[in-house]
N, C-alpha and C positions, 0 to 999 in steps of 0.2 A: 701596572706596578708603580709604586710611588716611593719617593724618598723625602723625608722631612728632617732637616737638621737645624740646630740653633741652640743657644744656651738658655733661652727664656722658656721655662716650662709652661707658662700660661699661653704664650704665643704658639708653642708647639701643639698644645691642646686645641687651640682655636683652629689651626691648620688641619689637624686630624679630624675635627668635627665637621669642617667644611667638606673634606673628602668623603666622609661617611654620609653626610647629607646628600651628596651628589650621587654616589654609587649605590646607596642603600636607603633611599628616602622613606620607605615604609617598614624598615627594620625586618625585612623578610628573609635575609640571608644569615647563615651561620657565621658567627664571629668568634674567633679565638685569638688570645694574646699570648705571646711568648717573649722570652728574654734571651738575647743572644749570649749573655754572660752566664746564664743558668741552665738553658735548655739545649739539648743536642741538636745541632744543625741538620743532620740526616733525618731526625724525627720531624723537625719543622718542614723540611722539604718533602718528606713522605706524605705529610698531611696536606701540603700544597698540591701534590700530584693526585691525591685521592678525590674521586668524584663525590660531592656531597650527597647524602641520602635523602635529606628532608627539605632541600631547597635547590634552586637552580645554580646558585653561586655560593662561594665560601669567601670570607674575608679573614685574612691572617695579618695580625699586627706584630711586628718584631721590634720590641723595645731595645734600647741600648745597643744599637747596631754599630759597634765600634770598629767593625772590620774596614770601614772607609777611612779610618784614621791610623796614625802611628802612635797614638797615646797608649801608654802601658797601664792597663787596668786589670786588677785581680778578678779572675773569673772562676766560677765553680766548675765550669765545663770548658775545656780547651777546644775551640772549634776551628783553630787556624788550619789544621790539616784537612778540614772538610770544605775549605773555601773553593777548591776546584769543582766540587759538586754544585755549590751555589752559582759559580760562573756558568756551569753547564745549564743549570735551570734558567738563569737569566736570558740565555739565548733561545730557549724553547719553553716558555712558561705554560702552565696549564690554563687554558682560556676560561675555565670555570672558577678560577681563584684570583681574587684581588690580594696583593701583598702590599702592606705599608711598612717600610723600614723607617725607624725613627732613631736618630742619634743626637744626644744632647751636647753638641759641640758647635762652636762657631766656625772652626777651620777644619777642613778635611784634607787628606793627602792625595794630591793628583799624581803622585809618583807610583802609587799602588795600582796594579792591574785591575784588582777587584773594584777599586774606586772608579777608575776610568770606565769600566764596563757598566757599573751601576749608574753612573751619570749618563751614559749613552743610552741605556735601555730602560730607564725609569723616568717618570715625571718628577722633576725635582722642585721642592718648595723649601726655601730658606726662611726660617722664622726670624726675620730681621728685626732688630731693635727699632723702636719707634723714633721718629724725629722729635725734636723739641716741641713743635706745635702739636703733633699727634699725642705726645705724652701729656701735655697740659690739658688737651681736650679729653683724653681718657680719664684723667683725674676729676675734671669737672663733671663729665657725664656720669661717672660712677657715683659720685656724691649725690647728684640730683636724682639719679635713678633709685637710690636707696634712701630717699626722703631727707637728705641732709642739706645744709646750707653752708656756704663759704664765701667770703669776700674775694673778689677776683685777684687782688694783689697777693693773696696768700697761696694761690695755686703754684706760681713759680717757686715759692719757698719750699713746697713739698717736693717739687721736681728736683730742686737743688739738693735737698737733704738725702734723698733716696737714690739707690742705684737704678739704672735704666733696665729694670726687670719688673714686668707686669705682675708676676707672681708675688714678689715682695711688696710692690706698691699696693696691690689689691688687699693683701693681708694687713698692711699698716693702716689703710683707709678703713677697713672693716673694724680694726681695733679702735680707731678714733670715734667712729660712728656708734660703737657700743657704749662708749663713755658719754658722748654727747652728740646729738644730731647737728648742733651748731658748732662748726669747726672754727675755732678762733686761733689767734697767734699763740696765746698761752697754752691751749690744748696741744698744739703742734710741738711747742718747745718742751713741755713737761711730759709728754707721753709717747712721742715718736722715737723709735729706736735710732740711736746714734751710730752711724757707720763710719769706721775708721777712714776709709777712702775719702769720704766727704770732708771729714775733719782735716785731713792732710791738704786737700785742695783749698780749704779756707786759709790754712797757714800760708800757702803759696800765693793766694790772692792777696793776703795782707802784706806779704813781702813785696809784691809788685806794685801795690798801692802805697808802699812806704808807710804803712800804718804799724809802727813799732809797738804801740800799746796793745792793740788788738792781737798782734802776733804773739807777744809774750804771754798774754792771758790764755790764748788757745794752746800755746806750747806747754805751759804749766799744767793746763787741764789734762792734756794727753800724758804728761809725766805722772800725774796723780792716778791715771788709769793703769799705770804699771809699765809704760813704755820707756825704755832707757834712751839716753841721748844718742847712742850709736844707732838704735833702731829708728828713731825719729829722723836723724840726719839722712839715713839711707832712704827712707820713705819720701822725705822732702826733696832730696836730690833726684830721685826717680820721677817724681811728679814734675819737677822743673825741666827735666830732659823731655818729658812728654810735651810740656809747654813749648819748648824750643822746636820740637817736631811740628807742632801746629803752626808756629810762625813760619817755618820753612815751607810747609805745604801751602799756606796762604800766599807766600811769595811766588809759588809755582802755579798760582791761579786755581788751586783746588777749591771747590765749593765746600761750605760747612758740612753738608751731607756726605760728600766724598771723604772728607777728613774723618768723620765719625766712623765710616766704613773701613778706611785704611788702618786707623789706629785702634779701632774697637773701643772708643772712648765715649763717655756720657755726653750727649748733645748739649746739655746745659753748659758744660765746661768750654766747649768751642764758642758758644754764644757769649759766655762771660768774658773770654779772652778777646773776642771781637769788640766788646764794649769798652775794653781798657787797652786797646792797641797802642795808645799814645804812651803807655807805661812800659811797653815791651820793645826789645830789640835783640837781635842775635848776640851782639856784643855784651849786653847787660846780662842775658841768661848765661852766657859762657863764663862771665866773670863770677857770677853767683855760684855756678856749678864748681868752678875751680876753688873758690873760697870754702865751700862746703866740704870738698874732698880734702882740703888742707886741714880743716878742723877735725874731720873724721880720722885722718891719718895720724895727727898729733895726739888725739885721745888714745888711739890704739897703741901708739908707741910710748905712751906714758909722759909725753912732753906736756900735755894738758892733763892734769889729774882729774879722774872721774868725779872726785868729791866736789871739785870746784864747778859751780854752775856754768854751763856752756853759754848762758846769756851774754856774758862779757864778750864772747867771740862772735855770737850771732848779731849783736848790735852793730858790728862792723859792716854788716850787709846793708844797713839802712843809711839813707842820707838824712842826718839829723842836724843839718845846719840851722 
């Protein structure tokens, strides 16, 4: 029995294919897929306990196995009351059946009995996000494999623009290669999907680099996309709190890869902060967070009118001597 979990659909698929290649290299076994949210658990277990008629083994894949989490998910079938049957099966599985449980989450609940038992009685594989070096290698290898060309200094730019999700990265690269096999800076700028999370990080980076001009250009761009000052202030504050967390973890001698794992954050961001550590301090981040809370509070209280651009107040965050 196996358990695969993680948020990256592409990595999950890779892990699943690795298992299948190992246990069923010649594709000789029956393979059936179920969904925990849509199919009756007793039916799945009944199938697992049945001896296959046309092969020596049976493989059952159970997608969306959210029983290992406390996440509230709408389901067509409520299998919660059937979990004792699953726990019973886990202790005495049918030797003729391989079961692969798949759950698309990064965090599971160790408080649940079913989770503890699943972790104890299955081979667990976490579809962990790639490190920064692995990410850039994947981008380069994918482009080369698909007959594309790219200058090496542009690969980090792609890693910076996109979430650390191979499914998204692959689709974006596929889109670029359909337009032109020679991936240039202009091709990336004009055709790659802009992700809000990345744009907010750029704002924070501008803030810590004391680049007021770039900050205001990017801030106004996001306003033009329909984001209000309140929403932007909330997102910027949240990102700066993340930055402070990174600084604290670095002070505690955590490695970049450990920080990525603890905070579930894009590895590029940790790398970027390390490059600009001379601009960061706990005191500076706390002062900026307090100032942002003050602006947000006064806008909501009507002391700062919404019609007045928040630029006047954001400029106070910068050293413009």
